[in-house]
N, C-alpha and C positions, 0 to 999 in steps of 0.2 A: 660301164660303157662311157659314161661323158669321160672320164679321165681318160681311155684309150682314145678316144676323138680330139680332146683339146690336146695330149701329148702328139698324136699325130699331125696337127694342125701347126702346134709349136714347133715340132722337128722340121718341118718341110719350111715355115719361115726362117728359123734358124740356118738351116741347109742353105738355102737359095742367099741370104745375105750372106754367109760366107762366101759361096761360089761366086756371088758377084763381087765382093771387095778382093778375093784373093785374082781374079780375072783383070781387074783394073787398079791394081797396086803400084803399080810401075808408071800409069798414065797420069797419076794427080799431083806428080810433082812434090814441091816441098812441105806439103803440110802432112807429115810421116805420122807425127804423134797422135793426130786425129783419126787417121787410118787404123794406127794400130789399137786405138782404145774403142772404135768401132767394129774391126774383126776379133777383139777380146768377147765384146759383148753378143756379137753373133754366136760366137764359138759357144758362151756361155749358155743362149738360148737353145743352141741346139743339143747342148748337152744336160738342158734339164728338159727340153722333151725326149730324147731318147729314155731319161729316168723314168719319165712321167708313164710311157708305153710299156717298159720294163715292169714296173710297179701295176698297171693295170692288167697285163699278161698273167702277172703272178696272182693276182686277185680272181681272174676268172678261168685259171687252169685248176680242176678238182684237187684234192687232196688225196695224197695215196697214203 
C-alpha cells in the first residue's frame, strides 16, 4: 500500500512540474539549458512514479 501511495504522490509531483515547465518554457528567455534539464528531471520523476504505481498494482493483483 505504501508503494502505491508513494508512487501516486511521485507521479502527481512529476506531472505537475512537467506541466508547469511546458506552460512556461517560452517565457523564461535565454536560460534554455536549465529549463531543459529541469524538464528532463520532472519527466523522469513522472516516469518513476508511474512505474511505482504499476508495480504496486501488480503486487496487489491476485494471482491467476
